[in-house]
C-alpha atoms as one frame of an Amber mdcrd trajectory, in Angstrom:
protein
-123.647 -65.536-159.917-122.213 -67.764-157.166-119.004 -67.070-155.343-116.749
 -69.697-153.867-115.107 -69.158-150.528-111.398 -69.842-150.569-110.457 -72.599
-148.139-107.973 -71.455-145.539-106.059 -74.089-143.582-106.117 -73.598-139.848
-103.436 -75.417-137.864-105.006 -77.719-135.248-104.984 -76.826-131.581-102.627
 -78.353-129.028-105.329 -80.866-128.042-105.669 -82.173-131.593-101.903 -82.278
-132.148-101.491 -84.356-128.983-104.246 -86.757-130.006-102.702 -87.104-133.492
 -99.337 -87.979-131.931-101.105 -90.470-129.667-102.787 -92.055-132.692 -99.468
 -92.292-134.568 -97.746 -93.905-131.584-100.644 -96.359-131.287-100.066 -97.255
-134.930 -96.361 -97.802-134.237 -97.194-100.303-131.506 -98.649-102.542-134.247
 -95.624-102.082-136.536 -92.636-102.129-134.158 -92.063-105.510-132.510 -92.786
-105.747-128.803 -89.906-106.522-126.512 -88.361-105.830-123.127 -85.124-105.851
-121.218 -84.966-107.576-117.861 -85.050-104.953-115.099 -83.183-104.715-111.807
 -84.690-102.971-108.764 -83.141-102.551-105.331 -85.458-103.163-102.368 -84.175
-101.061 -99.459 -86.454-102.720 -96.893 -85.177-106.252 -97.522 -81.750-105.276
 -98.908 -82.074-107.507-101.978 -82.229-107.027-105.734 -85.478-107.940-107.484
 -84.874-109.029-111.058 -87.871-109.008-113.376 -87.330-110.928-116.589 -88.641
-109.757-119.942 -91.586-112.123-119.548 -92.443-110.902-116.041 -90.923-113.552
-113.760 -89.419-112.061-110.618 -86.440-113.491-108.776 -84.495-112.117-105.831
 -80.726-111.889-105.664 -78.357-110.855-102.931 -77.602-107.126-103.009 -73.850
-107.326-103.570 -71.359-105.896-106.019 -70.716-109.428-107.246 -74.380-109.748
-108.253 -74.156-106.535-110.259 -70.946-107.702-111.943 -72.497-111.061-112.827
 -75.483-109.313-114.393 -73.221-106.969-116.358 -74.570-103.885-114.593 -71.454
-101.709-114.262 -72.725 -99.582-111.392 -71.328 -99.270-107.886 -73.527-100.956
-105.279 -73.527 -97.791-103.155 -75.534 -95.960-105.824 -78.430 -98.317-105.108
 -78.087 -98.480-101.326 -77.835 -94.695-100.828 -80.981 -94.073-102.904 -79.212
 -92.395-105.854 -80.861 -94.952-108.154 -84.417 -95.778-107.147 -85.983 -96.786
-110.474 -85.734-100.158-112.275 -82.495-100.409-114.294 -82.269-102.237-117.619
 -79.903-105.224-117.595 -77.567-105.312-120.640 -77.844-108.238-123.027 -81.274
-109.329-121.803 -83.499-107.885-124.531 -86.146-110.376-125.584 -88.712-109.942
-128.315 -92.205-110.771-127.116 -95.295-111.904-128.923 -97.820-109.152-129.450
-101.205-109.493-127.855-103.909-110.349-130.364-106.017-107.308-131.060-108.741
-105.902-133.256-110.209-102.528-134.146-112.429-102.512-131.063-109.475-103.103
-128.702-107.434-100.439-130.506-110.226 -97.898-130.050-110.541 -98.769-126.358
-106.764 -98.375-125.902-106.849 -94.988-127.634-109.738 -93.763-125.473-108.387
 -95.137-122.201-104.890 -93.648-122.610-105.768 -89.944-122.136-108.109 -90.809
-119.245-105.363 -92.785-117.521-102.981 -89.954-118.364-105.199 -87.525-116.470
-105.184 -89.843-113.458-101.400 -90.206-113.584-100.869 -86.449-113.963-103.233
 -85.305-111.216-100.378 -83.845-109.148 -99.260 -81.548-111.991-102.861 -80.700
-112.870-103.662 -79.667-109.295-100.557 -77.462-109.264-101.558 -75.723-112.498
-105.148 -75.110-111.338-104.089 -73.628-107.997-101.613 -71.322-109.765-104.385
 -70.248-112.133-106.650 -69.477-109.200-104.020 -67.297-107.503-103.316 -65.406
-110.720-107.049 -64.787-111.144-107.309 -63.288-107.652-104.226 -61.072-108.050
-105.500 -59.892-111.432-108.815 -58.900-109.862-107.072 -56.709-107.267-105.223
 -54.799-109.995-101.848 -55.737-108.549-100.475 -57.191-111.778-101.635 -54.202
-113.817-100.086 -51.707-111.410 -96.872 -53.732-111.173 -96.547 -54.175-114.947
 -96.996 -50.459-115.475 -94.334 -49.634-112.866 -91.912 -52.164-114.361 -92.502
 -50.900-117.901 -91.715 -47.337-116.819 -88.520 -48.398-115.015 -87.292 -50.451
-117.999 -88.157 -47.887-120.657 -85.597 -48.360-123.419 -83.976 -51.347-121.687
 -86.706 -53.981-122.074 -84.308 -56.404-123.790 -82.508 -56.909-120.478 -85.661
 -58.555-119.172 -85.231 -61.277-121.816 -81.608 -61.774-120.777 -82.389 -61.926
-117.051 -85.353 -64.314-117.342 -83.647 -66.680-119.810 -80.424 -66.887-117.801
 -82.112 -67.299-114.412 -84.412 -70.054-115.671 -81.445 -71.652-117.461 -79.575
 -71.746-114.156 -82.619 -73.370-112.544 -82.722 -75.959-115.330 -79.042 -76.863
-115.128 -79.012 -77.170-111.321 -82.274 -78.833-110.338 -84.203 -79.434-113.561
 -86.558 -76.449-113.543 -89.123 -77.433-116.169 -92.753 -78.194-115.293 -92.629
 -75.499-112.611 -92.190 -72.811-115.306 -95.839 -73.252-116.284 -96.615 -70.910
-113.390 -94.514 -68.077-114.862 -96.436 -67.439-118.093 -99.399 -65.499-116.649
 -96.888 -63.147-115.012 -94.337 -62.701-117.800 -96.599 -62.505-120.891 -98.325
 -59.224-119.873 -94.933 -57.656-119.102 -93.580 -58.448-122.559 -96.775 -57.368
-124.306 -96.683 -54.053-122.439 -93.043 -53.652-123.524 -94.055 -53.900-127.197
 -93.026 -57.505-127.819 -95.287 -60.453-128.654 -96.258 -63.569-126.695 -93.692
 -65.689-128.544 -90.943 -63.662-126.880 -92.344 -64.552-123.462 -92.534 -68.238
-124.381 -88.991 -68.128-125.750 -87.507 -66.431-122.686 -89.066 -68.979-120.332
 -89.149 -72.175-122.363 -85.803 -71.830-124.136 -84.131 -70.984-120.838 -85.581
 -74.109-119.246 -84.744 -76.349-122.231 -81.201 -75.049-122.544 -80.625 -75.434
-118.821 -81.848 -79.026-118.713 -80.104 -79.827-122.019 -76.739 -78.756-120.568
 -77.395 -79.938-117.034 -74.417 -79.701-114.704 -75.627 -80.922-111.302 -79.276
 -81.669-112.112 -80.137 -84.753-110.000 -82.920 -85.809-112.393 -80.632 -86.127
-115.421 -76.871 -85.596-114.960 -76.527 -87.259-111.580 -78.809 -90.230-112.187
 -77.446 -90.769-115.725 -73.842 -90.645-114.503 -74.606 -92.988-111.611 -76.303
 -95.439-113.955 -73.401 -95.180-116.407 -71.019 -96.045-113.578 -69.094 -92.747
-113.541 -68.893 -89.679-111.311 -71.311 -86.918-112.312 -68.418 -84.417-112.518
 -66.978 -86.323-115.494 -67.614 -84.317-118.649 -68.586 -81.248-116.631 -66.341
 -78.967-118.724 -68.076 -79.619-122.048 -71.518 -79.362-120.443 -70.600 -76.015
-118.869 -69.368 -74.779-122.234 -72.578 -75.993-123.872 -74.648 -74.231-121.230
 -72.917 -70.879-121.694 -72.815 -71.110-125.492 -76.415 -72.283-125.703 -77.798
 -69.575-123.425 -75.911 -66.881-125.344 -77.302 -68.154-128.648 -80.861 -68.388
-127.241 -80.711 -64.871-125.763 -79.279 -63.276-128.935 -81.801 -65.142-131.113
 -84.762 -64.096-128.939 -83.625 -60.472-128.526 -83.146 -60.039-132.282 -86.665
 -61.317-132.935 -88.107 -59.244-130.083 -86.532 -55.992-131.250 -87.699 -56.665
-134.816 -91.267 -57.089-133.561 -91.054 -53.985-131.375 -89.874 -51.899-134.318
 -92.513 -53.324-136.672 -95.350 -55.342-135.050 -96.332 -56.776-138.452 -93.080
 -58.807-138.360 -94.497 -60.875-135.512 -95.202 -64.494-136.416 -98.438 -64.189
-134.449 -99.407 -60.688-135.601-102.904 -61.919-136.481-103.436 -62.662-132.773
-102.070 -59.353-131.507-105.397 -57.817-130.600-106.802 -60.978-129.046-103.715
 -61.542-126.894-103.660 -57.929-125.725-107.336 -58.159-124.828-106.635 -61.352
-122.894-103.513 -60.301-120.999-103.751 -56.512-120.957-107.495 -56.085-120.627
-107.037 -54.018-117.475-103.902 -52.253-118.751-105.456 -48.962-119.786-102.980
 -46.135-119.257-105.764 -43.807-118.174-107.203 -46.278-115.673-104.129 -47.957
-114.206-104.646 -48.566-110.481-102.227 -47.011-108.043 -99.319 -49.233-107.048
-100.189 -49.177-103.361 -98.360 -50.969-100.560-101.198 -53.469-100.415-100.738
 -54.387-104.078 -96.960 -54.456-103.665 -97.358 -56.804-100.695 -99.461 -59.226
-102.746 -96.844 -59.341-105.504 -94.019 -59.724-102.979 -95.772 -62.658-101.312
 -96.401 -64.218-104.709 -92.749 -63.763-105.735 -91.401 -65.077-102.427 -93.524
 -68.197-102.819 -91.515 -69.064-105.950 -88.257 -68.640-104.048 -89.608 -71.004
-101.369 -90.708 -73.420-104.105 -87.236 -73.469-105.676 -85.624 -74.036-102.272
 -88.095 -76.809-101.456 -87.479 -78.638-104.739 -83.701 -78.276-104.583 -83.016
 -78.786-100.877 -86.041 -80.568 -99.402 -86.951 -82.935-102.218 -90.364 -81.372
-102.824 -92.477 -82.362-105.791 -95.873 -81.257-107.044 -97.822 -82.305-103.966
 -95.705 -80.077-101.714 -95.535 -77.249-104.253 -99.316 -77.230-104.635 -99.719
 -77.167-100.859 -97.363 -74.171-100.721 -99.426 -72.161-103.188-102.641 -73.209
-101.497-101.182 -71.737 -98.306-100.403 -68.547-100.240-104.032 -68.516-101.385
-105.207 -68.406 -97.767-102.853 -65.493 -97.043-104.107 -63.564-100.067-107.689
 -64.151 -98.974-107.020 -62.009 -95.903-105.036 -59.196 -97.529-106.680 -58.907
-100.970-109.547 -56.760 -99.755-112.012 -58.892-101.710-115.203 -60.195-100.190
-115.303 -63.936 -99.550-117.767 -64.622-102.350-115.828 -62.452-104.793-112.492
 -64.040-103.826-113.799 -67.574-104.366-115.391 -66.582-107.668-112.149 -65.087
-108.990-110.100 -68.068-107.792-112.411 -70.531-109.545-112.461 -68.365-112.674
-108.653 -68.161-112.740-108.331 -71.920-112.278-110.848 -72.438-115.064-108.704
 -70.436-117.504-105.893 -72.968-117.063-108.116 -76.033-117.224-107.219 -76.467
-120.897-103.515 -76.526-120.034-104.159 -79.139-117.353-106.017 -81.322-119.865
-103.137 -81.165-122.365-100.672 -82.298-119.690-102.840 -85.316-118.946-103.482
 -86.175-122.592 -99.752 -85.978-123.412 -99.098 -88.499-120.644-101.381 -90.862
-122.557 -98.730 -91.168-125.289 -96.295 -92.731-122.816 -99.019 -95.033-121.514
 -99.671 -96.363-125.027 -95.945 -96.927-125.593 -95.585 -98.805-122.321 -98.599
-100.956-123.134 -97.244-101.735-126.604 -93.773-102.508-125.177 -91.912-100.727
-127.978 -89.583 -98.421-125.985 -87.088-101.214-125.247 -87.267-102.422-128.856
 -86.367 -98.965-130.157 -83.504 -98.744-127.655 -82.179-102.192-128.599 -82.261
-101.394-132.328 -80.501 -98.061-131.909 -77.828 -99.519-129.611 -77.049-102.135
-132.263 -76.829 -99.352-134.861 -74.074 -97.419-133.071 -72.110-100.372-131.674
 -69.869-100.626-134.760 -69.026 -96.915-134.972 -66.165 -94.999-133.419 -64.792
 -91.568-132.549 -66.566 -88.399-133.638 -69.002 -90.357-135.813 -70.026 -92.393
-132.767 -70.685 -89.271-130.641 -72.628 -87.605-133.476 -74.841 -90.613-134.149
 -75.323 -91.138-130.399 -76.592 -87.549-130.181 -79.072 -88.283-132.987 -80.076
 -91.559-131.308 -80.985 -89.718-128.128 -83.026 -87.212-130.113 -85.133 -90.155
-131.300 -85.290 -91.767-127.862 -86.124 -88.394-126.268 -89.167 -88.045-128.505
 -90.596 -91.315-127.247 -89.366 -91.121-123.632 -89.744 -87.557-122.340 -88.814
 -88.387-118.724 -85.120 -87.567-118.216 -84.662 -89.966-115.299 -86.713 -92.656
-117.037 -84.581 -92.470-120.177 -81.390 -92.478-118.085 -82.076 -95.676-116.135
 -83.433 -97.427-119.222 -80.673 -96.524-121.661 -77.443 -95.934-119.733 -76.777
 -99.582-118.717 -77.169-100.472-122.421 -75.397 -97.514-124.055 -72.587 -96.782
-121.575 -70.700-100.079-122.206 -70.635 -99.211-125.930 -68.277 -96.344-125.066
 -65.761 -98.889-123.781 -66.078-100.922-126.984 -65.461 -97.952-129.313 -62.791
 -96.382-127.092 -64.398 -93.165-125.813 -65.091 -91.976-122.289 -68.487 -92.854
-120.831 -69.186 -89.203-120.029 -69.616 -88.680-123.793 -72.645 -90.986-123.623
 -74.075 -88.966-120.721 -73.542 -85.692-122.571 -75.029 -87.102-125.802 -78.058
 -88.252-123.805 -78.524 -84.789-122.295 -77.955 -82.874-125.532 -80.191 -85.155
-127.618 -83.118 -85.376-125.223 -82.790 -81.688-124.388 -82.831 -80.617-128.028
 -85.919 -82.622-128.970 -87.545 -81.124-125.862 -87.648 -77.806-127.762 -90.436
 -79.203-129.946 -91.613 -82.669-128.866 -95.406 -82.775-128.423 -94.976 -85.333
-125.634 -93.079 -82.764-123.548 -94.121 -79.400-122.116 -94.220 -77.255-125.238
 -97.901 -77.803-126.075 -98.938 -77.001-122.508 -96.769 -73.867-122.625 -98.247
 -72.745-125.938-101.747 -73.362-124.609-101.030 -70.892-121.798-100.929 -68.086
-124.377-103.132 -69.561-127.124-100.311 -69.872-129.680-100.478 -72.730-132.190
 -97.733 -75.319-132.580 -96.910 -74.385-136.189 -96.020 -70.805-135.173 -93.619
 -72.114-132.539 -92.023 -74.516-135.043 -91.501 -71.659-137.487 -89.925 -69.547
-134.746 -87.651 -72.162-133.188 -86.490 -74.301-136.166 -83.516 -72.090-137.173
 -82.423 -72.024-133.517 -82.593 -75.832-133.299 -80.289 -76.106-136.324 -77.761
 -73.778-134.673 -77.898 -75.596-131.316 -77.564 -78.969-133.101 -74.371 -77.872
-134.842 -72.914 -76.582-131.566 -73.856 -79.846-129.813 -72.166 -82.017-132.458
 -69.007 -79.891-132.367 -68.862 -79.924-128.551 -69.331 -83.708-128.409 -66.682
 -84.144-131.101 -64.210 -82.022-129.141 -65.053 -84.061-126.029 -64.123 -87.254
-127.879 -60.841 -85.835-129.188 -59.619 -84.419-125.888
């Protein structure tokens, strides 16, 4: 008598999801017409504007306000000359559909294979940062510092663990709204996940506290130079315009995210079987709490405290460097490499053992680094297929005949779509604002509504878009994409409703 095994669907890993998205986008490049806007770029060395037409011809024009007015670019000249706008800006009314390059199956396959490889090249700065962080975490784990620290923190927060969710979400949200704290949060997962697991929560709570805080902060950016400031500059308004509704959105959004996460966390703590990732409970505890045996917890000595203090201070220095000194991943990686050298002297590990643990720790995050590079390949395919400008042109035509609250609502939805395809906040700002901002004048609303709709829409889709950071974040804790979607979908609905209401109020007042 034969028995048949019941087929059980297993949701694909982050790598496969990213490749599927890349394949779908590649397919879209053969369906959506190719096209481009002419782009304007200021050359600080020669003090002229370079104008690149849709077909690639480059001409130079005098860098004056009159030139900008003639081109229909409603931006003050000073925003270019002082460096506030350093990327090419789309010129309104210049969209031109272009003939697609003749292709075949062989060329399509080559494009698909080249994209993730090029993505790895283009993302090498982020990848290096992730690997160095992984190496440091591996070394600190080996010394027992994390285990001792987690145990001490768990004892001090006994009965008040929910406050940790509040503190982490709010602090990261503040980082997101002020200087765009996003990719840097990748470094926090190896530290926070064990703390939440030890407190009786699951890994989804750790992801939520960090990722939702970052998304909500960047979604309701107030002074973030990479979104609010550059979008406002490109829209031709002061970045303080619309600040009130963005501040309200920030506070309301963070409250909703915290309450939502705490309710789930407490439900899991009371009954672990309620966890959406209960089937992974043992595996995750073995991975992140393998040294957390109550009977064998190392003493929290001054040496271990010093290692954790140095590690924590390095993040404070990183935040200061990004916000005040204009650091990016090259400088941040150098900072943590410097911290690595310090730890080598105070860890008490032999040279061979230290190097081995550093390499092992970096190796554990190699998968995350690969996902970051592969996701970049999606953008590369879109750029090669020249469909981003076509999508923008079509959507701008869609909303141009609308008005009032309907206009703000549809604009929010438009930026959700655009945010899926263009995950870079500054990139989307300089591409779309010169096209979308003038529509506000036509329909009779303030231009800051366009800026807020851009932030809310792109920020909201950032909760789930595979081309953003979510897959890399999930890979840090081996959680599949479907579990995150199940967790976050009700929250997205709530945040969407709040966003639409806030934008509508902004239009009315």
